[in-house]
Every structure is written in structure tokens, then in C-alpha cells.
TITOR-543051 format. One record per residue: x, y, z of N, C-alpha, C in turn; residue in three letters. Coordinates in steps of 0.2 Angstrom, whole numbers, plus 5000, padded with zeros to 4 digits. Example, Ala and Ser with C-alpha at 12.3 -4.5 7.8 and 13.67 -1.06 7.14 Angstrom:
BEGIN
506649725039506249785039506649845039ALA/506449895035506849955036506450005039SER/
end
This chain:
BEGIN
499348825065499848845070500048915071UNK/500248935066500449015066500049065069UNK/499349045065498849095067498649085074UNK/498749025078498649015086499249055089UNK/499849045087500349075090500349145090UNK/500149185084500149255084499549285087UNK/499049235088498349255092498749275099UNK/499049215101499449205108499749265109UNK/500249285104500549355105500249405106UNK/499849425102499349485103499049485110UNK/498749425112498349425118498949435125UNK/499649415123499949425130500249495130UNK/500249525124500449595124499949635128UNK/499249625126498749655128498649645136UNK/498849585139498849555146499249595150UNK/499949585147500549615151500649695151UNK/500249725145500449805145501149805144UNK/501549755142502249785142502449825137UNK/502949865137503149915133503549885127UNK/503349885121503649865116504049915112UNK/504449915107504649965104504250005100UNK/504250075098503750115095503550085088UNK/503850065084503750035078503249975078UNK/503349935081503049875083502349895087UNK/502449935093501749945096501349995091UNK/501450025086501050065082500750015077UNK/501249975076500949925069500649865072UNK/500649855078500249805082499549835084UNK/499549895085499049925087498249905085UNK/497849875089497249855087496749895085UNK/496849955083496350015081496250015074UNK/495750055072495750075064496050135063UNK/496550145058496750195057496350245053UNK/496150295055495850355051496050365044UNK/495550385040495850415033496350475034UNK/496850475029497450515030497950485034UNK/497850415036498450385039498450315039UNK/498350295033498150225030498650205024UNK/498950145025499350115021498950055017UNK/499050055009498650015006499149955003UNK/498849885004499249825001498849794996UNK/499249804990498949764984499149694984UNK/498649654984498649574984498349544979UNK/498749504976498449454970498349394974UNK/497749364976497749304981498049254978UNK/498149244971498349184968499049174969UNK/499349234970500149244972500449254979UNK/499849264982500149284989500349224994UNK/500049164992500249114996500349044992UNK/500648994993500748934989500148904987UNK/499548914993498948874990498548924986UNK/498648994986498249044981497649034983UNK/497449034990496749044991496649094998UNK/495949114996495749165002495949135009UNK/495749065010495849035017496649045019UNK/497149025012497749035015498049105016UNK/497749165013497849225014497649245021UNK/497049225022496749245029497049235034UNK/497449165034497949155039498549195040UNK/498649245036499349285035499049355037UNK/498449375037498349435039498649475044UNK/498849435049499149465055499849485054UNK/500249465048500949485047500849555043UNK/500349565038500249615036500049675042UNK/499649655046499649705053500049715055UNK/500649675056501249695059501749735055UNK/501649725048502049755043501749835043UNK/501149845046500749915045500349925041UNK/500049875038499549885032498849885035UNK/498449935032497849945034497249945030UNK/497449935025496949925018497249865014UNK/496849795013497049755007496649765001UNK/496949784997496549794988496749724986UNK/496149694985496249624982496249644974UNK/496649624970496649614963495949574960UNK/495849574954495149544952494949474955UNK/494449454959494449394961493849354958UNK/493849374951493249344947493449294943UNK/493049244940493249194935493549224929UNK/494049194927494449224920494249204915UNK/494249244909494149204902494649244899UNK/494349244891494649284886495149254882UNK/495449194885496049154882496649164885UNK/496849214888497549234890497549224898UNK/496949224901496849214909497149274913UNK/496849334909496949404913496549414919UNK/496749414926496149444930495749504927UNK/496049544923495549594921495049574916UNK/494849514915494549484909494049434913UNK/493549454916493049424920492449394917UNK/492249344918491649314914491049314918UNK/491149324925490549354928490649394934UNK/490549454936490649494940490349484948UNK/489949434948489549414954489749334956UNK/490349314954490649234956491449254958UNK/491549204961492349194962492749154958UNK/493349174957493849124954493849064958UNK/493749004955493648944959494348924962UNK/494848934959495548934961495648964968UNK/495349024969495449064976494949034980UNK/494349004978493948974985493148994983UNK/492849014988492049024987491949104990UNK/491349114990491049184992491049174999UNK/491049125001491049105009491749125011UNK/492249095008492849105010493049185010UNK/492849225004492949295004492649315009UNK/492049295012491649345018492049325024UNK/492449255025492749245030493449295030UNK/493749295025494349345024494249415027UNK/493649435024493549515026493349515032UNK/493049465036492849475042493449465048UNK/494049425045494649415049494949495048UNK/495149515042495249585041494849635046UNK/494249635046493949685050493949675057UNK/494149615060494349595067495149635068UNK/495549635065496049665064496049735062UNK/495449765062495349835060495749855054UNK/495749815048495949825042495349825037UNK/495349875032494849865026495149825021UNK/494449795017494649755011494249805005UNK/494649805000494449844994494549794989UNK/493849784985493949744978494149784973UNK/494449744968494549774962494149774956UNK/493849834954493249824950493549854943UNK/493149804938493349824930492749844927UNK/492649914926492049944924491949944916UNK/492449934913492549964906492449904902UNK/492549844905492349784898492449714902UNK/492149664899492149584901492649554897UNK/492649474899492949434894492549434888UNK/492949404883492449404877492049334877UNK/492149294882491749234883491349224890UNK/491149304892490749304898490049294896UNK/489749284904489049264903488549314899UNK/488749374900488349414897488449424890UNK/488949404886489049394880488349364876UNK/488149314879487749264878486949294880UNK/487049304887486349324889486149394888UNK/486649434888486349504886486849534882UNK/486749524876487349554871487249634869UNK/486549644872486449714871486749754876UNK/487249724881487649774885488149794882UNK/488449774876489049784873488949844868UNK/489549874868489549934862489749884856UNK/489449904849489549884844489949934838UNK/490149914834490349944827490149904822UNK/489749924816489449884811489249814814UNK/488849814819488449754823488949714825UNK/489649714826490249694829490349704836UNK/490449684842490649684847491449724847UNK/491649764851492249814850492749774856UNK/493349774854493949764859494149834860UNK/494149854867494449914869495149914869UNK/495549974865496149964864496549914861UNK/496349864857496249814853496549754858UNK/496249754864496349704869495849654867UNK/496149584863495849544860495449494865UNK/495549504871495249454877494649474880UNK/494549554878493749574881493449624875UNK/492849634879492349674874492149734878UNK/492049784875491849854877491149854879UNK/491049874885490349874889490049954886UNK/489349944884488950004883488650044888UNK/488950114890488650144895487950184893UNK/487850184886487350224884486650174885UNK/486850114887486250064888486150064896UNK/485450084898485350114905485250034909UNK/485149974905485049914909485749894909UNK/486249894906487049894908487149934913UNK/486949984914487250034920486850004926UNK/486349984927485949964932486249894934UNK/486449854929486749784931487449794934UNK/487849844932488549844935488349874942UNK/487849914943487749954950487549884954UNK/487149844952487049784954487549744958UNK/488049744954488549704955488949724958UNK/489049794960489349834966489149834973UNK/488449824973488149814979488049744981UNK/488149694975488249634978488649604982UNK/489449644982489849624985489949654993UNK/489549714994489249745001488849695004UNK/488349664999487949615004488349545005UNK/488649535001488849465002489549455005UNK/489849505006490549505010490849565014UNK/490349615014490449675018491049715016UNK/491249725010491849755008491849825010UNK/492449855010492449925011492649975006UNK/492749955000492949994993492949974988UNK/493150004983493349984977493750024974UNK/494449984970494950014967494650004959UNK/494450054955494150064949494750054944UNK/494649994940495249994934494950044929UNK/495450074925495450114918494850174918UNK/494750204924494250254924494350304918UNK/494850294917495050354911494750344903UNK/494350274904494150254897493650314895UNK/493650314889493250384886492550354885UNK/492450284884491750254886491250254891UNK/491650274895491350264903491150344904UNK/490550374905490450454905490550474912UNK/490850524913490950554920490350554923UNK/489650554920489050564925488950494928UNK/489150444925489150364927489350374934UNK/490050404935490350404941490050454947UNK/489750504943489450554948488850544952UNK/488450484948487950454949487950384955UNK/488450354952488650284956488950294963UNK/489550334962489850334968489550344975UNK/489050414975488650424980488250364981UNK/488050344976487450294977487650224981UNK/488350204979488550144982488850154989UNK/488950214991489150254998488650235002UNK/487950264999487450275002487250195004UNK/487350165000487050084999487550055004UNK/488150065006488450045011488350065019UNK/488150125019487850165024487250125028UNK/486750115024486250085024486350005026UNK/486749975022486849895024487249905031UNK/487449925033487949935040487449975045UNK/487050005044486550045048486850105051UNK/487450135047487750195050487750245045UNK/487550305046487750365041488550375041UNK/488850365045489650375045490050325042UNK/489750265040490050205037490450245031UNK/491150215032491550235027491650185020UNK/491650215014491650165008492050215004UNK/492750175001493150214998493250194991UNK/493250254985493250244978494050264976UNK/494450214974495150234971494950234964UNK/495150274960495250274952495950274950UNK/495950214946496550204941496650254937UNK/496950304938497050354933497450414937UNK/497850454933498150524936497550574934UNK/497050584938496550624937496850704937UNK/497250714941497650774942497950804935UNK/498350754932498650774926498250744918UNK/497950694919497750664913496950654912UNK/496650624917495950634916495650674920UNK/495750734917495550804922494750804922UNK/494450764917493650774917493350744923UNK/493750704926493450674933493650714938UNK/493850764938494050804945493450804949UNK/492950814948492350824953491850774953UNK/491850714950491450654951491350614957UNK/491850624960491750594967492350544970UNK/492850534966493250474968493650514974UNK/493750454980494250474985494950494985UNK/495250434980495950454978496150434972UNK/496550464968496850434962497350414962UNK/497850394957498550374957498950434955UNK/499450454958499950494957500450464951UNK/500050444946500450414941500950444939UNK/500950504937501550534932502050544938UNK/501950544945502550544949502950484948UNK/502450434949502950364948503250344942UNK/502850364936503250364930503850414930UNK/503950474934504550514934505050474938UNK/504950444943505450404947505650344943UNK/505150304940505450264934505850284929UNK/505650334927506250374921506850384924UNK/506850414931507450424935507950364936UNK/507550314938507950244938508550244943UNK/509150234941509650234945510150294944UNK/509850354942510250414942510450444949UNK/510850484948511350504956511250574958UNK/510950614955510850684957510150704959UNK/510150754961509450774966509050824962UNK/509250854956508950904954508250894951UNK/508250824947507650804944507150794948UNK/507350764954507050734960506550804962UNK/506950864964506650914965506150944961UNK/506150934954505750954950505150914950UNK/505150834951504650804951504250814956UNK/504550834963504150854967503650914967UNK/504150964963503751014963503151014958UNK/503350974953502650964949502050924952UNK/502150864956501850844960501450884965UNK/501650924968501350974972501051014968UNK/501251044962500751094958500151054956UNK/500050994953499650974950499150944957UNK/499250934963498950924969498650984971UNK/498751044969498551114973497951124974UNK/497451104969496751124968496251064968UNK/496551004972496050934971495550944977UNK/495050904976494650884981494650814984UNK/495250784982495350704983496050684984UNK/496150644989496750604990497250584984UNK/497850564985498250544980498650484984UNK/498550424978498950374981499550364978UNK/500150364981500950364979501250284980UNK/501650264975501850194975502550204970UNK/502950154971503650134967503450084963UNK/502950034964502849984958502149954961UNK/501849924955501149884956501249834952UNK/500649804952500749734947500849764939UNK/500549824937500749844931501449854929UNK/501849894933502649904933502849854935UNK/502749804939503149744941503249704936UNK/502649684932502549634926502549664919UNK/502249704919502049734912502549764908UNK/502949804912503549844909504149804907UNK/504649834903505049804901505549794907UNK/505649844911506049844917505549834922UNK/505649774927505149744930505249764937UNK/505749724940505849714948506149794950UNK/506149804956506249844960507049854958UNK/507449814958508149814957508349834949UNK/507949794945507949814938507749884936UNK/507349914940507049974938507350034942UNK/507550024947507850084951508650064954UNK/508850004953509549994957509449994964UNK/510150014967510050044974509650094976UNK/509350134971508950184972508350164975UNK/508150094974507550074976507350094984UNK/507850094989507950114996507650194996UNK/508150244994507850294995507250324992UNK/507150304985506450324982505950294986UNK/506050234989505450204993505250264998UNK/505650295001505750345007505450385005UNK/505550424997505350484996504650464993UNK/504450414990503750404988503250394994UNK/503550375001503050365005503050415011UNK/503550465010503450525015503350595011UNK/503450595004503350665001502650695001UNK/502050644999501450674999500950604999UNK/500350615000499850565000499850495003UNK/499450455000499350385004499850325000UNK/500250285004500650245001500250175000UNK/500550144993500350084992500850044991UNK/500949974994501549924994501149874990UNK/501549844985501249774980501449724983UNK/501149674983501349604986502049584984UNK/502349564991503049534990503449604991UNK/503449664989503849724990504249724997UNK/504049695002504249695008504849635009UNK/504849605004505449545002506049574998UNK/505849634996506449674993506149684985UNK/505549664983505149674977505549634971UNK/506049594972506349574965506149514961UNK/505549494962505149444958504749484954UNK/504749454947504349484942503749434942UNK/503249454946502549414947502249424941UNK/502149364937501649354931500849344933UNK/500549394934499949394936499349354933UNK/499449344927499249314923499149224925UNK/499749204927499749154929499849134936UNK/499749194941499749194947500549154950UNK/501049184947501749164950501749174958UNK/502049124961501849124969502549174971UNK/502449214977502949244980503449204984UNK/504049214983504549174987504749214992UNK/504349184998504349215004505049215008UNK/505449155005506049155008506649195008UNK/506449235002506949285000506749335005UNK/507449375007507549415014507849485012UNK/507549535014507749595013507649645019UNK/508149635024507949665030507949745030UNK/508349765025508349835026507649855023UNK/507549835017506849855015506249845020UNK/506149785023505749765027505749825032UNK/506249835036506249875042506249945041UNK/506349955034506150025031505550045031UNK/505149995027504449995027503950005032UNK/504249955038503849955044503950025048UNK/504550065048504750115050504250175047UNK/504250175041503850215037503150215038UNK/502850155038502050145040501950165048UNK/502450145051502150175059502150255059UNK/502650275057502650355056502050385052UNK/501950355047501250365043500650365047UNK/500550315051500050305057499950355062UNK/500550375064500550415071500750495070UNK/501050515065501350575064500950625060UNK/500650675062500250705059500550745052UNK/501150765052501450795047501450735041UNK/501450685042501350625037500750605034UNK/500250645037499450625035499450645028UNK/498850625025498550645019497950675020UNK/497550715015496950745015496650745008UNK/495950745009495650735002495750824999UNK/495650865004495750945001496450965002UNK/496750994996497351004995497551055002UNK/497151095003497351145008497351115016UNK/497151065016497151025023497650985024UNK/498150955018498750935018499450955022UNK/499750925024500250965027500750985021UNK/501151025024501451065018502251045017UNK/502351035010503050995010503451045006UNK/503951065009504451115008505151085005UNK/505451095000506051074998506651115001UNK/507051105004507651145007508251155002UNK/508551195003509151225000509651175003UNK/510151144998510751095000511251124997UNK/511851125001512551134997512951094998UNK/513451084995514051034996513950964993UNK/513350954990513450894986512750894981UNK/512750884976512250884971511750814971UNK/512050774975511550704975511150724981UNK/511150764986510750754991510150804990UNK/509550764992508950804993508550814999UNK/508250855002508150865008507350915009UNK/506950885013506250915013505950915020UNK/505550955022505050955026504350935026UNK/504050895030503350895030503150925036UNK/502650975036502351015042501651015042UNK/501351005048500751005050500551035056UNK/500451095057500551135064501051125068UNK/501051095074501751085077502151025075UNK/501850985071502050915069502550935063UNK/503150905063503550915057503950855057UNK/504150835050504650785048505050805043UNK/505750795045506350815040506650745036UNK/506650745030506950685026507550715023UNK/508050675023508550705019508850625015UNK/509050635010509150585005509750585001UNK/510250535001510750544997510850504991UNK/510650514985510650484979511250474975UNK/511750504978512350494976512650414976UNK/513150394972513450334973513950314978UNK/514150374981514750374986514550404994UNK/514750394999514650435005514750505004UNK/514450555006514450605006514350655012UNK/514550725012514350775017514050825013UNK/513450855017513150895012512850955019UNK/512651015017512351055022511751085020UNK/511151075025510551075023510251145026UNK/509951195023509751265027509051255027UNK/508851295032508151305033507751265037UNK/508151235042507851175047507651215052UNK/507251195057507051215063507451195069UNK/507851245070508451215075508151195083UNK/508451155084508051105090508151045091UNK/507751015096507750945096507450915091UNK/507750855089507450815084507650735086UNK/507250695082507250625085507250585077UNK/508050565077508050515071507650445071UNK/507250435068506850375067507150315062UNK/507350345057507550305052508150315049UNK/508650265049509350285047509650235043UNK/509750255036509850195032510650155033UNK/510950185038511550145040511350075045UNK/510950095050510650045053510150005053UNK/509750035048509050005048508949925046UNK/509549895042509549825041509549785047UNK/509849815052509949785059509349775063UNK/508949825062508249835066508049895067UNK/507449905070507349975071507550015077UNK/507750085077507950125083507750185083UNK/507950235088507750305088508250335092UNK/508550385090509150425092508950505093UNK/509050535098508950605099509450645098UNK/509250695094509950745091509750805092UNK/510150855091510050925091510150955083UNK/509850975080509951005073510051075073UNK/510551115070510451185068510151195064UNK/509951265062509551295056509851285049UNK/510551275050511051255044511451195047UNK/511351145044511551075048511951035043UNK/512451015044512950975039512750885042UNK/512550855036512450785037513050755033UNK/513150685037513650635033513150585031UNK/513150565025512650505023512950455020UNK/512850395021513150335017512850335009UNK/513250305004512950304999512250274998UNK/511850314994511150304993510650285001UNK/510950345003510750345011510050385012UNK/509850375018509350415020509050415028UNK/508950475030508650495037508050515037UNK/507750495043507050535043507050545050UNK/506950615051506850645058506150665060UNK/505950665066505450695069505550745074UNK/505150805073505350875077505150835084UNK/505550865089505250855095505750795100UNK/505450785106505950745110505550675112UNK/505750615111505550555112505950515115UNK/505850455118506250405123506750375116UNK/507250365118507750345114507750255113UNK/507850225108507750155107508450135105UNK/508750085107509350055103509150005099UNK/509449995094509349945087508949885090UNK/508449865088508049825090507849775083UNK/508149715084507949665077507149655075UNK/507149655070506449645068506349585064UNK/505849545065505649485060505049465060UNK/504649485056503949455055503949375054UNK/503549345056503549265056503549255048UNK/503849205047503649185040503549115039UNK/503249105033502849035033503248975036UNK/503948985033504448925035504348935043UNK/504448985048504448975055503748955056UNK/503148975053502548955055502448875054UNK/502748835050502648765050503248725055UNK/503548765059503848725063503548735070UNK/503848685074503448685081503548735085UNK/503148765089503148825093503748835097UNK/504048765100504448765106505148775102UNK/505148785095505848785091506048875092UNK/505548915093505648975093505549015099UNK/505849075100505749115106505449185101UNK/505049215105504749275102504649325108UNK/504849395106504749445109503949475110UNK/503749515114503049525115502849565109UNK/503249575104503049605098502849565094UNK/503049495095502849445089503449425085UNK/504149455087504649445082505049385085UNK/505149345079505549275081506249285083UNK/506449255088507249275090507449195091UNK/508249185089508549125089508549105098UNK/508649155102508549165109508549225112UNK/508449235119508449295121509149325123UNK/509249375122509949405123509949455129UNK/509349475132509349505138508749495141UNK/508749515149508249485153507549525151UNK/506949485152506449525150505949465150UNK/505249485148504649435146504749415138UNK/504649345137504649315130504149265130UNK/504049245124503549185122504049125120UNK/503749065123504249015120503848955122UNK/503848905117503348855119502548865121UNK/502448935117501648955117501548975125UNK/502048995128502049015136502449075136UNK/502149115140502449195143502949155148UNK/503649175147504149155150504649225153UNK/504849215158505349275160505949255162UNK/506349285157507049275156507549325161UNK/507949305166508149345171508949345169UNK/
end
């Protein structure tokens, strides 16, 4: 029902040419976002829907498109073993977890994502397999041994360490990487625990270009893109991997700093975190992924949910992480407020009836800006990245302000970490016309855009834990427009119980004249 309705919504938008608000227009855009303007969504297939299958997740891909997602990273999809049901303890790298479906279901999922101009990356676990993996019996020589016994890496009792000194193991792993390109036409790999001392840098130096070339050959285009994201802070910790060919690493140190900052209320430490991030990123030839939470931070750490970890800071710190540098990652369920601890060992289901319009609308706006504003892009070469400049603030110690600049494009971000409403003066602003795209005081009610003139030394009044994002220049103004992505509850209802605007937003009823969708028909309300 929902897929049919949303297909109708998209087709009506295309046929009418009706001008929708900017955030929805950008996030609905049926074009593939270039590298440097992408948003990654980490999905645990088993948690994402009640059914926990590829087919059920496929039916909701259009919601992710509306949210502004460009890449879906699937957590490990392989059969699980080892006794504790970890997705990172695979029994066979060329099979599918039967709870999720079949290889054909995965192929259909990827094809549907491609129709929406989205990419799909698989989670790759190169360091180990489950203790009861098929290879343990069929190829025991693939495993590292000590005293003739297989080794548990990091004392993880559910997995055995693979042996990269064995050429046959290396070939077998590479065959598995090729397998999913052949079977499902995937677009990249998120590579787990690449900092393992048991995986030599030379492996990645050989394998990454090999797999990229294999993808290009498979699709018949030398320009075919294939991405490798490495799970490590290569800039700070796994520095031996700086030149092996990864396209992105984790800005792990930055996220850890934000987590340690937690519910604090002053800006000095945040300035230091930004400066450290920029310094560590200054000589890199790969991009960086920034995030406020993921599956590890959400479940494994003592403080799990966004509220437990950050309190009310979860809103301004989300704005900070998704505008200060790099490529943003959102963990599944984060758009509902991120206040569930999702046990990914047991595929806890996301509670989609939970609503947090402030978080949802903030994310949608940030992702729309990421898509279209050059100053919020990211690049592999540090010299090609927009310049982040922390501005001088007087009048309150809780306020942080910075700009991102690339050529004529500039974004200004002002954050108030204090627990009360404040007034503060920011120096170093390019005086002139600016457009306010994201305002914490109104974003819960919907997206909006307001033209404003800023002075070089401008005084801002901000609500407690408030934030503003401005884009330099002149843009059409937009009054507050309520935003509601279709939910599973809505999708199960009859189509004629709801009205929808031409952006696909559900409405109780139209409040002004215009074109709407009702009963699966285009309706003019006068």
C-alpha cells in the first residue's frame, strides 16, 4: 500500500512540476549525489522493520530518500555463529542470514535502492570468523594458531583469528568481496576492525584497487564508483593505514570527545575538539565520516541512547557533527530521537511510533544542505575541503560559532550549549545578506527559511541548547512548513484516510489552497 502511494507521490511531483519547499525538493531529488555530498545510513536489517527482512526494508527505502539518505550501509548480513549471535561472527561470507531473506532478496533491495539513486554498502569482517564457521572444518589452515590452537582475537570467545600469511586465505577473502558485486551489484564495503595488527597494510594496498577494478569491469565502466570505508581513526590511531587506499575513515576521536563532553554547557572544549579534528585531518588523502552514535556507541557503551549520552546537547551536537567537517552518518532509529538501546545481537526492533519532530526536521534540513551547499561538502584531499573557521564569541561562554567556506559558498553555524537562553556577539562574520535555514526555536514545527542581514560583529539571541544555521546569500523565504515522513502506522491505513502534499508529507487536512493527494488522486483545493 505504502510503496504504491509513495510511487504516486513521486510521479505526481514529476508530472506537475509543482514547487515544493526546498528541504523536501532536495531530499526528493531523483538524482545520485556526488561523492562529497552524501549521507550514510547504518541499517541493521533485523532491527529496521518488524519483519526484519530485506523485503520489508526495501518497501521503506523511499522514506530514507525523503530523509535525505544517499548510502545505506547494511550491518553484517551473513549467517551468525559463535554462540552469542553477534553479526560480526559470520559462519559463511557467501551466504545470507536466513532470518533476513535470500541472496535474491538482497539483490532486489539493492536494485530498488539504485532506482532511487542510492548506494548500498555491505559490512565486511576481514579479521575473523565465528568459531563454528564452515572454514573451521573445511579450511583450518586459514586460521592463525598458537601452540597448534586457533586464536581468539582480543579474547573474543566467539571468533577465531584469520591468518593473512596464508595466500589461499587472502584469495578466499578477495573472492568473497567479489562475490557480492557479482550477486547483488553492491557499491562499497564498510570494513570492520581494520586496525587489527593481524591484517597487514599490504593486504589493503593490493585488495582495494583490485576490487574497485573488478567493480568497474563488472558494470562495464571505468568510472564506476566503489567505496571503502575503514572502521578506524586512521588519522590518529591506525596511522600505518594512511596510504593504503581507503576512501573514508572514522573520525572516531572526535566522536569520543563529544561523548566525553556529554551534557556540558560551555564551548571551550568544543573549540579544542574542532581544532584537533582539523589538525589531524590536515594531511590526509581520504575523507572522514562523522557521527554522534552508531551500533557500538548505542548498545555497547555504558551510556547508550542519545539522551543518556548527551542529554539536551543531542540536538546542537548533532548540528556540530554534521556541519563541521566530513561525511555524516546516521544510525537507524536516530531520526526518531535515538532513544532506544538497540541490542543488535538480538535485533531489537526500532519503535517507529516514537516521534521527535525536532530531531527529524533538524536532520532533514542538515542533509538537504549537505546535498546542495558547496561549503558543506567534503573531499578526500584535505586541501580540497571547505575551510572551517572558529569565530570569536563574546558575551557568553556557552556559545560556539564557526563558518565553513568554499569559494563563494559559506555557511555560518551558531550553537548555544548553555542551559539557559543567552545573548552573545560573534565577530568575523561576512557582513551582508544571509538566509536562516535552521532555527532550533521553530524546527520542531517544520522547515522554514528567513532572509536576514548580518553585521560583521553580530549579536544573537539563542534559546537554551539552541542552534542556527545560515547560508550566505539571498534565497526565497519559506514560512514554517510541517514535515512528516510517512510512518508504518500510516502506511497500513487506507489511502483515503490521509491527505498528502506533493512532497509526500502526511496532513490531517489541507490548510491552504493548492494541489494535494487524497484517495490516491491529485486534488485541487481552492
